C-alpha positions in Angstrom: -57.9 22.9 -40.0 -56.2 19.5 -39.4 -53.5 19.4 -36.7 -50.6 17.0 -36.3 -50.3 14.6 -33.4 -52.5 16.3 -30.9 -53.3 14.3 -27.7 -55.0 16.7 -25.3 -58.4 18.2 -26.1 -59.5 21.6 -24.8 -62.7 21.9 -22.8 -64.2 24.0 -25.6 -63.6 21.1 -28.0 -65.1 18.6 -25.7 -68.2 20.7 -25.0 -68.6 21.3 -28.7 -68.5 17.6 -29.5 -71.0 17.0 -26.6 -73.3 19.7 -28.0 -73.0 18.0 -31.4 -74.2 14.7 -29.8 -77.1 16.6 -28.1 -78.2 18.1 -31.4 -77.7 14.9 -33.3 -80.0 12.8 -31.0 -82.5 15.6 -30.8 -82.8 15.6 -34.6 -83.0 11.8 -34.6 -85.8 11.9 -32.1 -87.7 14.4 -34.1 -87.2 12.4 -37.3 -88.1 9.0 -36.0 -90.6 9.8 -33.3 -92.6 12.9 -34.2 -92.6 13.3 -38.0 -94.9 10.3 -38.2 -97.2 11.8 -35.6 -97.4 15.1 -37.5 -98.2 13.2 -40.7 -100.9 11.1 -39.1 -102.6 13.7 -36.9 -102.2 17.0 -38.8 -100.8 16.9 -42.3 -103.7 15.5 -44.4 -107.0 17.4 -43.9 -109.1 17.4 -47.1 -112.3 16.6 -45.4 -112.4 13.2 -47.1 -111.5 10.7 -44.4 -110.9 7.9 -46.8 -108.6 10.0 -49.0 -106.7 11.3 -45.9 -106.2 7.8 -44.5 -105.0 6.6 -47.9 -102.5 9.4 -48.1 -101.3 8.7 -44.6 -100.9 5.0 -45.4 -98.9 5.7 -48.6 -96.6 8.3 -47.0 -95.8 6.2 -44.0 -95.1 3.2 -46.2 -92.9 5.4 -48.4 -90.9 6.4 -45.3 -90.5 2.7 -44.2 -89.4 1.6 -47.7 -87.0 4.6 -48.1 -85.4 3.8 -44.7 -84.8 0.2 -45.9 -83.2 1.6 -49.1 -81.0 3.8 -47.0 -79.6 0.8 -45.2 -77.9 -0.3 -48.5 -76.7 3.3 -49.1 -74.9 3.6 -45.7 -71.7 1.7 -46.8 -71.2 4.0 -49.7 -71.7 7.0 -47.4 -69.0 5.7 -45.1 -66.7 5.1 -48.0 -67.3 8.6 -49.4 -66.5 10.1 -46.0 -63.3 8.1 -45.7 -62.1 9.2 -49.1 -62.8 12.9 -48.4 -59.7 15.0 -48.2 -60.0 18.7 -47.4 -58.1 21.2 -45.3 -60.9 20.8 -42.7 -60.4 17.0 -42.5 -62.4 13.9 -43.4 -65.4 14.4 -41.1 -66.1 18.0 -40.2 -67.2 19.0 -43.7 -69.8 16.3 -43.7 -71.0 17.1 -40.2 -71.7 20.7 -41.2 -73.0 20.0 -44.7 -75.1 17.0 -43.7 -76.4 18.8 -40.6 -77.4 21.9 -42.5 -79.1 20.2 -45.4 -81.0 17.6 -43.3 -82.2 20.2 -40.8 -83.6 22.4 -43.6 -85.4 19.6 -45.4 -86.8 18.1 -42.3 -88.3 21.4 -41.4 -89.9 21.6 -44.9 -91.4 18.1 -44.2 -93.2 19.6 -41.2 -95.3 21.7 -43.6 -98.0 20.9 -46.1 -95.8 22.4 -48.9 -98.3 25.0 -49.7 -101.2 22.5 -49.8 -99.6 20.6 -52.7 -101.3 17.3 -51.7 -104.7 19.0 -52.2 -103.8 20.2 -55.7 -102.0 17.1 -56.9 -101.6 14.1 -54.6 -99.2 12.2 -57.0 -96.9 15.3 -57.2 -96.9 15.6 -53.5 -95.9 12.0 -53.0 -93.1 12.3 -55.5 -91.8 15.5 -53.9 -92.1 14.0 -50.4 -90.2 10.9 -51.4 -87.4 12.9 -53.0 -87.1 15.3 -50.1 -87.3 12.5 -47.5 -84.5 10.3 -49.1 -82.3 13.4 -49.7 -82.8 14.4 -46.1 -82.1 10.9 -44.8 -78.9 10.5 -46.9 -77.5 13.9 -45.7 -78.4 13.0 -42.1 -76.6 9.7 -42.5 -73.5 11.7 -43.8 -73.7 13.8 -40.7 -74.4 10.9 -38.3 -71.7 8.6 -39.7 -69.2 11.5 -39.9 -70.0 12.7 -36.4 -69.5 9.4 -34.6 -66.6 8.3 -36.8 -64.6 11.5 -36.0 -64.2 10.6 -32.3 -60.8 8.8 -32.9 -59.6 11.7 -35.0 -60.1 14.3 -32.3 -57.2 12.9 -30.2 -54.7 10.1 -30.2 -54.9 9.7 -26.4 -57.1 6.8 -25.3 -58.0 8.5 -22.0 -58.9 11.7 -23.8 -61.2 9.7 -26.1 -62.9 8.1 -23.2 -63.5 11.5 -21.5 -64.9 12.9 -24.8 -67.1 9.9 -25.4 -68.5 10.3 -21.9 -69.3 13.9 -22.5 -70.9 12.9 -25.8 -73.1 10.2 -24.2 -74.4 12.7 -21.6 -75.2 15.1 -24.4 -76.8 12.4 -26.5 -79.0 11.2 -23.5 -80.1 14.8 -22.7 -80.8 15.6 -26.4 -82.8 12.5 -27.1 -84.8 12.9 -23.9 -85.4 16.6 -24.3 -87.4 16.1 -27.5 -90.0 14.0 -25.6 -90.1 16.4 -22.7 -90.9 19.5 -24.7 -92.8 18.1 -27.7 -96.4 18.5 -26.5 -95.9 21.6 -24.3 -94.2 23.4 -27.3 -96.7 22.2 -29.9 -99.7 23.3 -27.8 -98.0 26.6 -26.7 -97.3 27.7 -30.3 -100.6 26.5 -31.8 -103.3 29.0 -32.6 -105.9 26.6 -31.4 -105.0 25.1 -28.0 -106.3 21.6 -28.7 -104.8 18.5 -27.1 -102.8 17.8 -30.3 -102.1 21.4 -31.4 -102.2 22.5 -35.0 -99.9 22.9 -38.0 -98.2 26.0 -36.7 -97.5 24.4 -33.3 -95.8 21.4 -34.9 -93.8 23.6 -37.3 -92.5 25.8 -34.4 -91.6 22.7 -32.5 -89.7 21.3 -35.5 -88.1 24.7 -36.0 -86.7 24.6 -32.4 -85.2 21.1 -32.8 -83.9 21.7 -36.4 -82.2 24.9 -35.3 -80.5 23.2 -32.4 -79.3 20.4 -34.8 -78.0 22.9 -37.2 -76.2 25.0 -34.6 -74.7 22.0 -33.0 -73.4 20.7 -36.4 -71.7 24.1 -37.0 -70.4 24.1 -33.5 -68.6 20.8 -34.1 -67.3 22.2 -37.4 -66.0 25.4 -36.0 -64.7 24.4 -32.5 -63.2 21.0 -33.0 -60.0 20.0 -34.9 -59.1 16.7 -36.5 -55.7 15.1 -35.9 -53.4 13.5 -38.4 -51.8 10.3 -37.1 -50.5 7.0 -38.3 -53.8 5.4 -37.1 -55.9 7.5 -39.4 -53.6 6.6 -42.4 -54.6 2.9 -42.1 -57.1 1.7 -44.7 -60.5 1.2 -43.2 -62.9 -1.6 -44.2 -66.1 -0.6 -45.9 -68.9 -2.7 -44.5 -71.9 -3.4 -46.7 -75.2 -5.2 -46.0 -74.0 -8.2 -48.0 -70.8 -8.3 -46.0 -72.8 -8.3 -42.8 -74.9 -11.3 -43.9 -71.7 -13.1 -44.8 -70.3 -12.5 -41.3 -73.6 -13.7 -39.8 -73.6 -16.9 -41.9 -70.1 -17.9 -40.6 -70.4 -16.8 -37.0 -73.4 -18.5 -35.3 -73.1 -16.6 -32.0 -73.2 -13.3 -33.9 -76.2 -14.5 -35.9 -78.2 -15.7 -32.9 -77.6 -12.6 -30.8 -78.5 -10.5 -33.9 -81.8 -12.5 -34.3 -82.7 -12.0 -30.6 -81.9 -8.3 -30.8 -83.9 -8.0 -34.1 -87.2 -9.2 -32.5 -86.5 -7.1 -29.4 -85.6 -4.0 -31.4 -88.8 -4.1 -33.5 -90.9 -4.7 -30.4 -89.6 -1.8 -28.3 -89.5 0.6 -31.3 -93.2 0.0 -31.9 -94.1 0.7 -28.2 -91.7 3.6 -27.9 -93.2 5.2 -31.0 -96.8 4.7 -29.9 -96.3 6.0 -26.3 -97.0 9.6 -27.3 -100.2 8.4 -29.1 -101.3 6.7 -25.9 -100.9 9.8 -23.8 -102.6 11.9 -26.4 -105.5 9.8 -27.6 -106.1 7.2 -24.9 -105.5 9.3 -21.8 -106.3 12.7 -23.4 -103.3 14.1 -21.5 -100.6 14.9 -24.0 -98.6 17.2 -21.6 -98.3 14.2 -19.2 -96.0 12.7 -21.8 -93.4 15.3 -20.8 -93.5 14.0 -17.2 -92.9 10.4 -18.5 -90.0 11.6 -20.8 -88.4 13.4 -17.9 -88.6 10.3 -15.7 -87.3 8.2 -18.6 -84.1 10.3 -18.9 -83.2 9.8 -15.3 -84.1 6.1 -15.3 -81.9 5.7 -18.3 -78.9 7.2 -16.4 -79.7 5.1 -13.3 -80.1 1.9 -15.4 -76.8 2.4 -17.1 -75.1 3.1 -13.7 -76.6 -0.1 -12.2 -75.5 -2.3 -15.1 -72.1 -3.2 -13.7 -73.7 -4.3 -10.4 -76.3 -6.5 -12.1 -73.8 -8.0 -14.6 -71.5 -8.9 -11.8 -74.1 -11.0 -10.0 -76.1 -12.4 -12.9 -75.1 -14.2 -16.1 -75.9 -12.6 -19.4 -78.7 -15.1 -20.1 -80.2 -14.6 -16.7 -79.9 -10.8 -16.8 -81.3 -10.6 -20.4 -84.3 -12.8 -19.6 -84.9 -11.0 -16.3 -84.9 -7.6 -17.9 -87.2 -8.6 -20.7 -89.6 -10.3 -18.2 -89.6 -7.1 -16.2 -90.5 -5.2 -19.5 -93.3 -7.7 -20.2 -94.7 -7.0 -16.7 -94.6 -3.3 -17.6 -96.4 -4.0 -20.8 -99.1 -6.0 -19.0 -99.6 -3.2 -16.5 -99.6 -0.6 -19.3 -102.3 -2.5 -21.2 -104.8 -2.3 -18.2 -103.7 1.1 -16.8 -106.3 3.0 -18.9 -106.2 6.8 -18.1 -104.8 6.3 -14.5 -101.7 8.6 -14.8 -99.9 7.0 -11.8 -100.3 3.4 -13.2 -99.3 4.6 -16.7 -96.2 6.2 -15.5 -95.2 3.2 -13.5 -95.9 0.8 -16.4 -94.1 3.0 -19.0 -91.1 3.3 -16.6 -91.0 -0.4 -16.0 -90.9 -0.8 -19.8 -88.3 1.9 -20.4 -85.9 1.3 -17.4 -84.3 -1.9 -18.6 -83.7 -0.8 -22.2 -80.1 0.7 -21.7 -79.0 -2.4 -19.9 -80.4 -4.7 -22.6 -78.5 -2.6 -25.1 -75.3 -3.1 -23.1 -75.7 -6.9 -22.9 -76.2 -7.1 -26.6 -73.3 -4.9 -27.3 -71.1 -7.0 -25.0 -72.1 -10.2 -26.7 -71.6 -8.8 -30.2 -68.2 -7.5 -29.2 -67.2 -10.9 -27.7 -68.4 -12.6 -30.9 -65.4 -11.0 -32.7 -63.0 -13.3 -30.9 -65.5 -16.2 -31.2 -65.5 -15.8 -34.9 -61.8 -15.3 -35.0 -61.2 -18.6 -33.3 -63.8 -20.5 -35.3 -63.1 -19.0 -38.8 -59.5 -18.1 -38.5 -59.9 -14.5 -39.4 -61.1 -11.4 -37.5 -64.3 -9.6 -38.7 -64.4 -6.8 -36.2 -65.8 -4.1 -38.5 -68.4 -6.5 -39.8 -69.6 -7.7 -36.4 -69.9 -4.2 -34.9 -71.9 -3.0 -37.9 -74.7 -5.5 -37.1 -76.1 -3.6 -34.1 -76.7 -0.2 -35.9 -78.1 -2.0 -38.9 -80.7 -3.7 -36.7 -81.4 -0.4 -34.9 -82.2 1.2 -38.2 -84.2 -1.8 -39.4 -86.3 -1.7 -36.2 -86.9 2.0 -36.6 -88.0 1.6 -40.2 -90.5 -1.1 -39.3 -91.8 0.9 -36.5 -92.3 4.0 -38.8 -94.4 1.8 -41.1 -96.4 0.2 -38.4 -97.2 3.4 -36.5 -98.9 4.9 -39.6 -101.1 1.9 -40.1 -101.9 1.7 -36.3 -103.0 5.3 -36.3 -105.4 4.7 -39.2 -106.8 1.5 -37.7 -107.4 3.2 -34.4 -108.8 6.4 -35.9 -106.0 8.5 -34.6 -105.7 10.7 -37.6 -106.3 14.4 -38.5 -109.0 16.0 -36.3 -109.1 13.1 -33.8 -109.1 13.6 -30.0 -109.3 11.3 -27.1 -113.1 11.8 -27.0 -113.5 10.8 -30.6 -111.6 7.4 -30.4 -114.2 4.6 -30.3 -114.0 1.6 -28.0 -113.1 -0.5 -31.0 -110.4 1.9 -31.9 -109.0 1.8 -28.4 -109.0 -2.0 -28.4 -107.3 -2.2 -31.8 -104.7 0.3 -30.7 -103.9 -1.6 -27.5 -103.7 -4.9 -29.3 -101.2 -3.6 -31.8 -99.2 -1.5 -29.2 -99.0 -4.2 -26.5 -99.8 -7.7 -27.7 -97.6 -7.8 -30.9 -94.5 -6.3 -29.2 -95.0 -8.7 -26.2 -94.9 -11.7 -28.5 -91.7 -10.3 -30.2 -90.0 -9.9 -26.8 -90.9 -13.5 -25.8 -89.3 -14.7 -29.0 -86.2 -12.7 -28.2 -86.0 -14.3 -24.7 -86.3 -17.8 -26.2 -83.6 -17.2 -28.8 -81.2 -15.7 -26.4 -81.7 -18.3 -23.7 -81.4 -21.3 -26.1 -78.8 -20.2 -28.6 -76.5 -17.5 -27.2 -73.7 -19.3 -25.3 -71.1 -16.4 -25.2 -70.9 -15.9 -21.4 -68.1 -13.9 -19.8 -66.4 -17.2 -18.8 -66.8 -18.6 -22.4 -65.2 -15.5 -23.8 -62.3 -15.7 -21.4 -61.7 -19.2 -22.6 -61.8 -18.2 -26.2 -59.3 -15.3 -25.6 -57.0 -17.6 -23.7 -57.1 -20.0 -26.7 -56.4 -17.2 -29.2 -53.4 -16.1 -27.1 -52.0 -19.7 -27.3 -52.2 -19.7 -31.1 -51.7 -16.0 -32.1 -48.7 -15.4 -34.4 -47.7 -19.0 -34.8 -48.2 -19.0 -38.5 -47.2 -15.5 -39.3 -43.9 -16.6 -40.7 -45.6 -18.5 -43.5 -47.6 -15.5 -44.5 -45.2 -12.6 -44.0 -42.1 -12.0 -46.2 -39.4 -12.6 -43.6 -35.8 -11.7 -44.1 -33.7 -14.9 -44.2 -30.6 -13.9 -42.3 -28.5 -15.2 -39.5 -28.3 -12.0 -37.5 -28.6 -12.0 -33.8 -31.5 -9.9 -32.7 -31.9 -8.6 -29.2 -35.3 -8.2 -27.7 -35.7 -5.6 -24.8 -38.2 -5.9 -22.0 -41.3 -3.7 -22.6 -41.7 -2.9 -18.9 -39.6 -2.2 -15.8 -39.5 -4.9 -13.1 -37.9 -8.1 -11.9 -36.9 -10.6 -14.7 -38.4 -14.1 -14.4 -37.8 -17.2 -16.4 -40.8 -18.2 -18.4 -40.7 -21.7 -16.8 -41.4 -20.2 -13.4 -44.6 -18.5 -14.5 -47.7 -19.8 -12.8 -49.5 -20.7 -16.0 -49.0 -24.0 -17.8 -49.6 -22.6 -21.3 -46.8 -20.1 -20.9 -44.4 -22.0 -18.6 -44.3 -25.0 -20.9 -43.6 -22.9 -24.0 -46.9 -23.8 -25.7 -47.4 -20.1 -26.5 -43.7 -19.6 -27.6 -40.4 -19.0 -25.8 -39.7 -15.8 -24.0 -39.6 -14.3 -20.5 -41.7 -12.7 -17.8 -41.5 -9.5 -15.7 -42.8 -8.8 -12.2 -43.8 -5.2 -12.9 -42.8 -2.2 -10.9 -45.0 0.2 -12.9 -48.0 0.0 -15.2 -46.5 1.3 -18.5 -46.0 -1.2 -21.3 -43.7 0.2 -24.1 -42.9 -1.1 -27.6 -39.7 -3.1 -27.4 -38.9 -2.5 -31.1 -40.3 -0.8 -34.2 -43.2 -2.9 -35.3 -46.7 -3.2 -36.6 -49.6 -3.9 -34.2 -51.1 -7.1 -35.5 -53.5 -7.9 -32.6 -55.3 -5.8 -30.0 -57.5 -7.8 -27.7 -60.8 -6.2 -26.8 -60.0 -6.8 -23.1 -56.9 -4.5 -23.6 -54.7 -6.8 -21.4 -52.6 -8.1 -24.3 -51.1 -6.9 -27.6 -49.4 -8.6 -30.5 -46.6 -7.0 -32.5 -44.7 -8.1 -35.6 -41.4 -6.3 -36.4 -39.6 -6.0 -39.8 -37.7 -9.3 -39.2 -41.0 -11.2 -38.8 -40.7 -11.7 -35.0 -44.2 -12.1 -33.6 -44.2 -10.9 -30.0 -47.1 -11.3 -27.6 -47.1 -9.0 -24.6 -49.6 -10.3 -22.0 -50.3 -8.4 -18.8 -51.2 -10.6 -15.9 -52.6 -14.2 -15.6 -56.3 -14.6 -15.8 -56.8 -10.8 -16.4 -59.1 -11.5 -19.3 -61.7 -11.8 -16.7 -61.4 -8.1 -15.9 -63.0 -7.3 -19.3 -60.7 -4.4 -19.7 -61.2 -2.8 -16.3 -58.0 -1.2 -15.2 -56.5 -1.2 -18.6 -56.0 1.6 -21.2 -54.8 0.7 -24.8 -53.0 3.4 -26.8 -52.8 1.5 -30.1 -55.0 0.0 -32.7 -54.7 -2.9 -35.0 -52.6 -2.1 -38.1 -50.9 0.9 -36.4 -47.1 1.3 -36.8 -45.3 1.9 -33.5 -41.8 3.1 -32.7 -39.5 1.6 -30.0 -40.4 3.1 -26.6 -43.9 4.1 -27.6 -46.5 3.4 -25.0 -48.8 0.5 -25.9 -50.8 -0.3 -22.7 -51.2 1.3 -19.3 -52.7 -0.7 -16.4 -53.6 -0.1 -12.8 -51.8 -2.8 -10.8 -54.1 -2.5 -7.7 -57.1 -3.5 -9.9 -55.4 -6.7 -10.8 -54.3 -7.5 -7.2 -57.7 -6.6 -5.8 -59.3 -9.2 -8.1 -56.9 -11.8 -6.7 -55.0 -12.2 -9.9 -51.3 -12.5 -10.8 -49.9 -9.2 -12.3 -46.9 -10.9 -14.0 -46.3 -9.5 -17.5 -45.4 -12.3 -19.9 -43.6 -11.8 -23.2 -43.3 -14.6 -25.8 -42.1 -15.0 -29.4 -45.2 -16.8 -30.6 -43.6 -18.0 -33.8 -40.5 -19.3 -31.9 -40.2 -22.3 -34.2 -39.2 -20.0 -37.1 -36.0 -18.9 -35.3 -32.9 -20.4 -33.8 -31.0 -20.0 -30.5 -33.6 -18.2 -28.5 -31.7 -17.3 -25.3 -32.5 -15.4 -22.1 -29.6 -13.0 -21.9 -30.8 -11.2 -18.7 -30.2 -12.5 -15.2 -33.4 -13.9 -13.7 -34.2 -12.4 -10.3 -32.6 -9.0 -11.2 -34.4 -5.7 -11.8 -34.4 -4.6 -15.4 -35.6 -1.3 -17.0 -37.9 -1.0 -19.9 -35.8 -1.0 -23.1 -33.0 -3.1 -21.6 -32.1 -6.2 -23.7 -33.1 -9.5 -22.0 -33.6 -12.0 -24.9 -31.8 -12.8 -28.1 -32.4 -15.0 -31.1 -31.1 -15.8 -34.5 -33.2 -14.5 -37.3 -33.4 -17.4 -39.7 -36.6 -18.9 -41.1 -36.7 -22.6 -41.1 -37.5 -24.2 -44.4 
């Protein structure tokens, strides 16, 4: 059922959502990593090598093409979910339905469908294509629904962060677990204990993962509850592939980071997908892949934990280039490691360790490109910008799926093959495609990022500062303001000492360039809405918020001077753009010691950014006195100048 206004989540709900993330990423790992290996190494076994290879080639190309098609279907899926209205909410029905249908169909794809391909190859290809696209669509319903429901679980920002942290842990363990158990499970359940197992072993492995995915989807459906709130009533933008390309064409920084990430993503997906083939067919030690997968899970957690340290001491360009060069060194060592397990594990770890940090760098630049585009284009394309990264991830996965099938054929790693049957030519072809091609793609990514991406932390801070100066100045021209001569009082949003704006240690604010107003030396960290209003601007750094009330007064509440440099550290935002807020409702909470420890001024500045639309803006409070949140300190005449 759907509840009203819930802020706190129970531990049961949080664990259920975390288990959902575990099952979701386990399923994704099975789908993108091991379905292809099952198809190339076990599915087709007619005894006619040429026919088997032809079927493998066609099926893997079908998968790649269908995944490209699914990219264009995703926006319609998101729109359908958003329009869903049931007693169980928007998202949970799709998590359960999508999780159930996709798990059942994927399990069917891990069979030979009663030997249909031997009886009628065309019929098999048609049935496979229909099942695959159906499965992929229902999985997308589940995936989009699952991650989109996070804001609906609670209206409390801190509760969301806790739940998101639980989900990230579940996701990391789920995705890593698939690689850890794949070969031991396949070999254990196989009737013939070969290095690659048999059909029964692969089916049982798929049954384990699909069962976990199904159970986790039902766990989310049964043990979580969606919340009705004003935030959820706001209309959401439906982002399509065409819209994303439009956003790229107007925002050069978004375009260049997307290009760099595209080459990087295709390169790492090829290597990541082929690693299990390397352990199985080059080393002849498939169970050793579990050792690597276990190491990789821990390295991923360590890498994510170290990211704040590295990002503090290195610029984004330097860190991005350093991480990719480190990965290239890992690729070079990997290419000459042969069957030396120690060298292979070191090389594979060198390649895998930086990946979470590269992801975070790209995510930060894409997020910052929202403000860059807003300043350059005059409008904010947040949903478009943030849709670029998952689109590229899916594109990279689709390309890798197609490439892996062809690599398996070229290297002779198809049905019946073992490490001993792979020829020297096959090994060389495999290494060339696994290492040389991705290495070139990573070098291209380094060049694009180094030469074209200029969005550093300092540059973003300058952009946000510029946006703060101009925000709300023209709202009077666009909004339907009430032309009256009423005196409107504006309360302080926070408790503290009242300060004249001219005494603020910032030229932009003290000169009135950002509008007339006042400042407060805060005595606590709770920023409250001074009047009923609509949230018109929420900065990604969470240090400022823009409100517009029914009289058209555009109010900027800015916490601290230079606090944009903190990148949101020490700040919690409780509102979203477009949300309607009531007087006294908490907007922002900040931890004052964080600001002071960074050597920054914690003064809270409040300005009427469209001051030129109003008359007689007067500070009614006495500067130097303590005022409480909600106490009137400023007045103005509401009259729009013609």
